[in-house]
C-alpha positions as CSV (number, residue, x, y, z in Angstrom):
1,M,9.5,-11.5,-4.7
2,N,11.1,-8.1,-5.1
3,P,13.4,-7.9,-2.1
4,A,13.0,-4.1,-1.9
5,G,9.4,-4.7,-1.0
6,L,10.4,-6.2,2.3
7,A,13.0,-3.5,2.9
8,D,10.6,-0.6,2.5
9,P,9.2,0.4,5.9
10,W,5.7,0.9,4.7
11,N,2.7,-1.0,6.0
12,P,1.5,-2.3,2.6
13,E,5.0,-4.0,2.3
14,F,5.1,-5.3,5.8
15,V,1.8,-7.0,5.5
16,I,3.1,-9.4,2.8
17,L,5.1,-11.6,5.1
18,A,2.4,-11.3,7.8
19,V,-0.4,-12.6,5.7
20,F,1.8,-15.5,4.4
21,A,2.8,-16.5,7.9
22,T,-0.8,-16.2,9.1
23,A,-1.8,-18.7,6.4
24,V,0.9,-21.2,7.4
25,A,-0.1,-20.8,11.1
26,S,-3.8,-21.4,10.2
27,W,-2.8,-24.6,8.4
28,R,-0.8,-25.9,11.4
29,C,-3.6,-24.8,13.8
30,V,-6.0,-27.1,12.0
31,F,-3.9,-30.0,13.3
32,G,-3.8,-28.8,16.9
33,D,-0.4,-27.0,17.0
34,R,-0.6,-24.8,20.1
35,V,2.4,-22.6,19.0
36,A,0.7,-22.1,15.6
37,A,-2.6,-21.1,17.3
38,I,-0.9,-18.3,19.3
39,A,1.1,-17.3,16.2
40,L,-2.1,-17.2,14.2
41,V,-3.8,-14.5,16.4
42,L,-0.6,-12.5,16.8
43,L,0.2,-12.4,13.1
44,A,-3.4,-11.9,12.1
45,S,-3.8,-9.0,14.4
46,F,-0.6,-7.4,13.1
47,A,-1.7,-7.9,9.5
48,V,-5.1,-6.3,9.9
49,Q,-3.8,-3.4,12.0
50,C,-1.0,-3.0,9.5
51,H,-3.2,-2.9,6.4
52,V,-7.0,-3.1,6.8
53,G,-7.3,-4.2,3.1
54,S,-6.1,-7.7,4.2
55,A,-8.9,-8.0,6.8
56,L,-11.1,-10.4,4.8
57,P,-8.5,-13.1,3.9
58,V,-7.0,-12.8,7.4
59,A,-10.4,-13.1,9.1
60,L,-11.0,-16.2,7.0
61,L,-7.7,-17.7,8.1
62,V,-8.5,-17.0,11.8
63,G,-11.9,-18.5,11.2
64,I,-10.5,-21.7,9.7
65,G,-8.0,-22.1,12.5
66,G,-10.6,-21.2,15.2
67,V,-13.3,-23.6,13.9
68,A,-10.8,-26.4,13.7
69,L,-9.6,-25.7,17.2
70,V,-13.1,-25.7,18.6
71,A,-14.0,-28.9,16.8
72,R,-10.9,-30.6,18.2
73,S,-11.8,-29.2,21.7
74,V,-15.2,-30.9,21.4
75,R,-14.4,-34.1,19.5
76,G,-10.7,-34.5,19.5
77,T,-8.6,-37.1,21.3
78,N,-6.8,-34.5,23.4
79,R,-9.7,-32.2,24.3
80,S,-8.2,-30.6,27.4
81,H,-5.0,-29.6,25.6
82,D,-7.0,-28.1,22.7
83,R,-9.3,-26.2,25.1
84,R,-6.3,-24.7,26.9
85,T,-4.8,-23.8,23.5
86,A,-8.1,-22.1,22.5
87,L,-8.2,-20.1,25.8
88,I,-4.6,-19.0,25.4
89,A,-5.1,-17.9,21.8
90,A,-8.3,-16.0,22.8
91,V,-6.4,-14.1,25.6
92,V,-3.6,-13.2,23.2
93,A,-6.0,-12.0,20.6
94,F,-7.8,-9.8,23.2
95,V,-4.4,-8.3,24.3
96,C,-3.5,-7.5,20.7
97,W,-6.7,-5.6,20.2
98,I,-6.7,-3.6,23.4
99,P,-5.1,-0.5,21.8
100,P,-7.8,-0.2,19.0
101,I,-10.5,-0.8,21.5
102,I,-9.2,1.8,23.9
103,E,-8.9,4.3,21.0
104,Q,-12.4,3.6,19.9
105,F,-13.9,4.5,23.3
106,T,-11.6,7.4,24.1
107,Q,-11.7,9.2,20.7
108,S,-14.7,10.3,18.7
109,P,-15.6,8.8,16.3
110,G,-12.7,6.3,16.6
111,N,-10.8,4.4,13.9
112,L,-13.0,1.3,14.1
113,R,-16.1,3.3,13.5
114,L,-14.5,5.3,10.7
115,I,-13.4,2.1,9.0
116,Y,-16.9,0.6,9.3
117,G,-18.4,3.8,7.9
118,F,-16.0,3.8,5.0
119,L,-16.7,0.2,4.1
120,R,-20.5,0.7,4.4
121,N,-20.7,3.9,2.5
122,P,-17.6,4.2,0.2
123,P,-17.1,7.7,-1.3
124,L,-16.4,6.2,-4.7
125,E,-17.5,3.2,-6.8
126,T,-15.8,-0.1,-6.0
127,T,-14.0,-2.1,-8.6
128,G,-16.6,-4.9,-8.8
129,L,-16.4,-8.7,-8.7
130,A,-15.3,-9.1,-12.3
131,T,-12.4,-6.8,-11.8
132,G,-11.6,-8.4,-8.5
133,V,-11.4,-11.8,-10.2
134,Q,-9.2,-10.4,-13.0
135,I,-6.8,-8.9,-10.5
136,M,-6.6,-12.3,-8.6
137,F,-6.0,-14.2,-11.9
138,R,-3.1,-11.9,-12.7
139,F,-1.5,-12.8,-9.4
140,L,-2.0,-16.4,-10.2
141,S,-0.5,-16.3,-13.7
142,I,3.1,-17.0,-14.8
143,P,5.1,-15.2,-13.9
144,G,2.9,-13.8,-11.1
145,N,3.2,-10.3,-9.8
146,W,4.7,-11.6,-6.6
147,V,7.6,-13.1,-8.5
148,R,8.4,-9.9,-10.6
149,G,7.9,-7.6,-7.6
150,A,5.7,-5.2,-9.6
151,E,2.3,-5.1,-11.2
152,P,1.6,-4.1,-14.7
153,S,0.1,-0.6,-14.2
154,L,-1.7,2.1,-16.2
155,I,-0.6,5.7,-16.6
156,N,-2.6,6.6,-13.4
157,S,-0.5,4.0,-11.5
158,A,-3.6,1.7,-11.1
159,I,-3.2,-2.0,-11.8
160,D,-3.9,-2.9,-15.4
161,T,-7.0,-5.1,-15.3
162,S,-7.7,-5.2,-19.0
163,G,-8.1,-8.8,-20.3
164,W,-8.1,-12.1,-18.5
165,A,-4.8,-13.7,-17.5
166,I,-4.6,-17.5,-17.4
167,P,-4.6,-18.5,-13.7
168,W,-2.0,-21.3,-14.0
169,A,-1.6,-21.5,-10.2
170,L,-5.3,-22.0,-9.7
171,I,-5.4,-24.7,-12.4
172,A,-2.4,-26.5,-10.8
173,L,-4.0,-26.1,-7.3
174,C,-7.2,-27.9,-8.5
175,V,-5.1,-30.7,-9.9
176,A,-3.0,-30.9,-6.7
177,S,-6.2,-30.8,-4.5
178,W,-7.7,-33.7,-6.5
179,W,-4.5,-35.7,-6.2
180,A,-4.2,-35.1,-2.4
181,W,-7.8,-36.1,-2.0
182,R,-7.3,-39.2,-4.1
183,K,-4.2,-40.2,-2.0
184,H,-5.9,-39.3,1.3
185,W,-3.1,-36.9,2.2
186,R,-4.7,-34.9,5.0
187,N,-1.9,-32.3,5.5
188,E,-1.5,-31.5,1.9
189,L,-5.3,-31.5,1.2
190,A,-5.8,-29.0,4.1
191,L,-3.0,-26.8,2.7
192,C,-4.7,-26.8,-0.7
193,G,-8.1,-26.1,0.8
194,I,-6.8,-23.1,2.7
195,A,-5.1,-21.8,-0.5
196,G,-8.4,-22.2,-2.4
197,A,-10.3,-20.3,0.2
198,L,-7.7,-17.5,0.2
199,I,-8.1,-17.2,-3.6
200,I,-11.8,-16.7,-3.2
201,A,-11.5,-14.3,-0.3
202,G,-8.7,-12.4,-2.2
203,A,-10.9,-11.9,-5.3
204,I,-13.8,-10.7,-3.1
205,A,-11.6,-8.3,-1.2
206,A,-10.1,-6.9,-4.5
207,S,-13.7,-6.3,-5.8
208,R,-14.4,-4.0,-2.8
209,I,-11.5,-1.6,-3.5
210,V,-12.8,2.0,-3.5
211,G,-11.6,4.0,-6.6
212,A,-8.6,2.9,-8.7
213,P,-7.0,-0.4,-7.7
214,S,-3.5,1.0,-6.9
215,P,-0.8,-1.7,-6.5
216,Y,0.0,-0.8,-2.9
217,L,-3.6,-1.7,-1.9
218,L,-3.0,-5.3,-3.0
219,R,0.5,-6.1,-1.9
220,W,-1.0,-8.7,0.5
221,M,-2.2,-10.7,-2.5
222,W,1.4,-11.6,-3.2
223,A,1.2,-13.7,-0.1
224,I,-1.9,-15.6,-1.4
225,A,-0.1,-16.4,-4.7
226,A,3.0,-17.5,-2.9
227,F,1.0,-19.7,-0.5
228,T,-0.9,-21.2,-3.4
229,W,2.4,-22.3,-5.0
230,L,3.5,-23.6,-1.7
231,A,0.5,-25.9,-1.5
232,I,1.1,-27.1,-5.0
233,A,4.8,-27.8,-4.2
234,A,3.8,-29.7,-1.1
235,V,1.7,-32.1,-3.1
236,A,4.4,-32.5,-5.7
237,L,7.1,-33.1,-3.2
238,R,5.0,-35.7,-1.4
239,Q,4.5,-37.5,-4.7
240,I,8.2,-37.3,-5.5
241,A,9.1,-38.7,-2.1
242,L,7.2,-41.9,-3.0
243,T,9.4,-42.6,-6.0
244,S,12.7,-44.5,-5.8
245,L,14.6,-41.3,-6.6
246,G,12.7,-39.3,-4.0
247,R,13.1,-41.9,-1.3
248,R,16.9,-41.6,-1.7
249,H,17.3,-37.9,-2.5
250,A,14.2,-36.1,-1.2
251,T,16.1,-34.0,1.3
252,N,18.9,-33.3,-1.2
253,L,16.3,-32.1,-3.8
254,V,14.8,-29.6,-1.3
255,V,18.2,-28.3,-0.3
256,V,19.3,-27.9,-4.0
257,A,16.0,-26.1,-4.8
258,T,16.4,-23.7,-1.9
259,I,20.0,-23.0,-2.9
260,L,18.9,-22.2,-6.4
261,V,16.3,-19.8,-5.2
262,L,18.7,-18.0,-2.9
263,V,21.4,-17.8,-5.7
264,A,18.8,-16.3,-8.1
265,M,17.9,-13.7,-5.5
266,L,21.6,-12.8,-4.9
267,I,22.3,-12.6,-8.7
268,R,19.3,-10.4,-9.2
269,G,20.1,-8.2,-6.3
270,V,17.8,-5.8,-4.5
271,N,15.9,-3.5,-6.8
272,L,15.8,-0.2,-5.1
273,T,14.3,1.7,-8.1
274,P,10.8,1.9,-6.5
275,L,12.3,3.6,-3.5
276,R,14.1,6.3,-5.4
277,L,12.6,9.6,-6.3
278,S,12.7,10.8,-9.9
279,E,15.7,12.9,-10.9
280,S,13.6,16.0,-11.3
281,W,12.2,15.6,-7.8
282,T,15.7,15.0,-6.3
283,R,16.9,18.2,-7.9
284,A,13.8,20.1,-6.8
285,I,14.2,19.0,-3.1
286,A,17.9,19.9,-3.2
287,A,17.0,23.3,-4.5
288,L,14.1,24.0,-2.1
289,T,15.5,22.8,1.2
290,P,18.5,25.2,1.8
291,P,16.6,28.5,1.3
292,T,13.7,27.2,3.3
293,L,15.9,26.3,6.3
294,A,17.6,29.7,6.1
295,A,14.2,31.5,6.2
296,L,13.0,29.4,9.1
297,E,15.9,30.5,11.4
298,G,14.3,33.8,12.1
299,L,10.7,32.6,12.6
300,P,9.0,32.2,16.0
301,E,8.7,28.6,17.0
302,P,6.9,26.1,16.9
303,I,6.4,26.3,13.1
304,F,3.4,24.5,11.6
305,L,4.1,22.7,8.3
306,V,1.6,22.6,5.5
307,D,2.4,20.4,2.4
308,G,0.8,17.9,0.1
309,Y,1.3,14.4,-1.2
310,G,3.3,15.1,-4.3
311,L,6.6,16.9,-4.8
312,D,5.5,19.5,-2.3
313,G,5.0,16.7,0.3
314,S,8.4,15.2,-0.4
315,A,10.1,18.6,-0.1
316,G,8.2,19.3,3.2
317,L,9.3,15.9,4.5
318,D,13.0,16.7,3.8
319,V,12.7,20.1,5.5
320,L,11.0,18.5,8.5
321,A,13.9,16.0,8.9
322,Q,16.7,18.6,8.4
323,A,15.0,21.2,10.6
324,E,15.2,18.7,13.5
325,E,18.9,18.3,12.9
326,A,19.3,22.1,12.8
327,G,17.4,22.5,16.1
328,I,14.4,24.2,14.4
329,D,11.0,23.3,15.8
330,V,8.9,22.4,12.7
331,R,5.8,20.2,13.2
332,R,3.0,18.7,11.3
333,G,-0.6,18.4,12.2
334,P,-2.0,16.0,14.8
335,S,-3.1,13.6,12.1
336,W,0.6,12.7,11.7
337,A,1.1,11.8,15.4
338,Y,0.9,8.1,14.7
339,I,4.2,8.5,12.7
340,Y,6.0,11.4,14.4
341,G,4.6,11.3,17.9
342,D,3.1,14.1,19.9
343,K,6.3,16.1,20.2
344,R,6.6,16.5,16.4
345,T,2.9,17.4,15.8
346,I,0.8,20.4,16.9
347,E,-2.6,22.0,16.3
348,R,-2.3,24.8,13.8
349,S,-3.9,27.3,16.2
350,Q,-1.1,26.6,18.7
351,A,1.8,27.3,16.4
352,A,3.7,30.6,16.3
353,S,4.5,30.5,12.6
354,E,3.5,28.6,9.5
355,L,5.4,27.1,6.6
356,L,3.7,26.2,3.4
357,F,4.7,24.2,0.3
358,L,2.1,24.9,-2.4
359,T,1.6,24.1,-6.1
360,D,-0.9,24.9,-8.8
361,S,-3.7,27.5,-8.0
362,A,-3.0,27.3,-4.3
363,R,0.3,29.0,-4.7
364,L,-1.2,31.7,-6.9
365,E,-3.9,32.3,-4.3
366,M,-1.3,32.6,-1.5
367,Q,0.7,35.2,-3.5
368,T,-2.2,37.6,-2.9
369,N,-2.5,37.0,0.8
370,P,-0.9,39.8,2.8
371,D,-0.4,37.5,5.8
372,Y,2.2,35.4,4.0
373,R,5.3,36.1,2.0
374,E,6.8,33.9,-0.7
375,I,10.5,33.1,0.1
376,F,11.3,30.8,-2.8
377,S,9.8,29.2,-5.9
378,Y,11.2,26.4,-8.0
379,D,10.3,24.9,-11.4
380,P,11.7,21.4,-11.9
381,L,11.1,21.6,-15.7
382,T,13.5,23.1,-18.2
383,P,12.3,26.1,-20.1
384,D,11.6,23.9,-23.2
385,Q,9.7,21.4,-21.1
386,R,7.7,24.2,-19.4
387,A,6.8,25.6,-22.8
388,E,5.7,22.2,-24.0
389,F,3.6,21.7,-20.9
390,N,1.9,25.1,-21.3
391,A,1.2,24.4,-24.9
392,L,-0.6,21.1,-24.0
393,V,-2.6,23.0,-21.3
394,S,-3.6,25.7,-23.8
395,K,-4.6,23.0,-26.4
396,Y,-6.8,20.9,-24.1
397,A,-8.0,23.5,-21.5
398,A,-8.6,26.5,-23.8
399,F,-11.6,28.7,-23.0
400,D,-12.8,32.2,-23.6
401,A,-11.9,34.3,-20.6
402,Q,-14.4,36.9,-19.5
403,P,-13.3,40.5,-19.4
404,G,-11.7,41.4,-16.0
405,M,-11.1,37.7,-15.1
406,S,-8.1,37.4,-12.8
407,T,-5.2,35.1,-13.5
408,L,-6.1,33.0,-10.5
409,D,-9.7,32.4,-11.7
410,Q,-8.4,31.5,-15.2
411,V,-6.0,28.9,-13.7
412,R,-8.9,27.4,-11.7
413,V,-11.0,27.1,-14.8
414,Q,-8.1,25.4,-16.6
415,E,-7.7,23.0,-13.7
416,Q,-11.3,21.9,-14.0
417,L,-11.0,21.5,-17.7
418,L,-7.8,19.5,-17.3
419,Q,-9.4,17.3,-14.7
420,K,-12.3,16.4,-17.1
421,W,-9.7,15.7,-19.9
422,T,-7.7,13.5,-17.5
423,Q,-10.8,11.5,-16.5
424,A,-11.8,11.0,-20.1
425,E,-8.3,9.8,-21.1
426,L,-7.9,7.5,-18.1
427,A,-11.3,5.9,-18.9
428,A,-10.1,5.2,-22.5
429,K,-8.4,1.9,-23.2
430,S,-5.5,3.7,-24.8
431,P,-4.7,7.2,-23.6
432,S,-3.5,9.6,-26.3
433,A,0.2,10.4,-26.8
434,D,-0.5,14.0,-25.9
435,F,-2.0,12.9,-22.6
436,K,0.9,10.6,-21.8
437,R,3.3,13.4,-22.3
438,Y,1.2,15.8,-20.3
439,F,0.9,13.4,-17.4
440,K,4.7,12.8,-17.4
441,L,5.4,16.5,-17.3
442,L,2.8,17.0,-14.7
443,L,4.3,14.4,-12.3
444,D,7.8,15.6,-12.9
445,G,7.3,19.3,-12.9
446,P,4.8,21.1,-10.7
447,I,6.1,24.5,-9.7
448,V,6.6,24.6,-5.9
449,S,6.4,27.8,-4.0
450,V,7.5,28.2,-0.4
451,F,5.6,30.6,1.9
452,V,6.0,31.6,5.5
453,S,3.5,33.5,7.6
454,N,4.1,37.0,8.9
455,G,2.8,36.0,12.3
456,P,0.7,33.2,13.9
457,P,-1.4,31.2,11.5
458,R,-4.8,32.7,10.8
């Protein structure tokens, strides 16, 4: 697995280890392990609250462990112990879910209701079962995505689901399951059974993704693939242990294999490329931050920050961090309170000033607003790159402008035409060379303009 994935403090990355550990805990819970039962509900609660996309496989793991524990409480040889374990696990699970429950009843409509509404009535089409199975097969192929630390992606950053990969791990799991059943190895058979159930749940969950299946939405599937290979390895190791060589050197073989894996990770090193911004974005942020901070020094505080999710958002985030160090009170909206806390967020109507990072037609529209003034504008592209970009826009978003049509209205029409072109290209199996170049320039080079209000936000 790409070590940078576990170093990135982002919930889709954190959930990888949580789902894997939940699977191991579920397996041990089947055999009455009390510590595993408590760990199961703790890890499962963390995984779901960390990334709701993992809810289906995690719920399956809890269900497997719970059903096994209830069965042992009724028919097991140590029923009193298993009943106490079930009670302790239930109490721990309730405690873990107190915050979401309180939030649901104290806020309207509440996160749980919003999630339910989103799943019941998705705003876009879901990927579908066939695509979900294709995605799962890619994770089970060799080398799987969880080994490489990155998924093959399309130009729109969605996972490439074209074609069918050979699910070598699934094939090996079927063989391992049959062998464990034939040998009556209960531990290994249970491990294989849980892995198989996870594969089915993972494919179904992947089929319910709304919109494009972006890689970050499926990071938890790395854990399913890794757990599948763990089950296969457990059966293989059990069989090796029965041979004369295995009886003498089973422990040594495990130690050597572990050392080889660790050495391979050390040689490969941590790949931090996914965590780095592009060079053009780095230059843009370095150019935007100093003049923005200088302009903020004379503004009434608190200052409400408006940015986006592209270069404008990254620039806004940098200003937010450096403004705090400079003693300038810049805040985001209340929806960011779960990250920054109440002291770093504020309602727009309560702010004394407003700071905006805008791109595209939004910045042109703001230039005509007398309540705001533009303090800085930056173009990350070189003059030649900007000319190339404008030529592509003119080629694929050309139209006959009506007499008296403003520049802003013309840009808005072009944006609509470019959006239709983009949708058509992304739907094609092989986007054109012009579109690939346009998309690269678009991601690297949106012109960012910085505005401040002349008074309280209106």
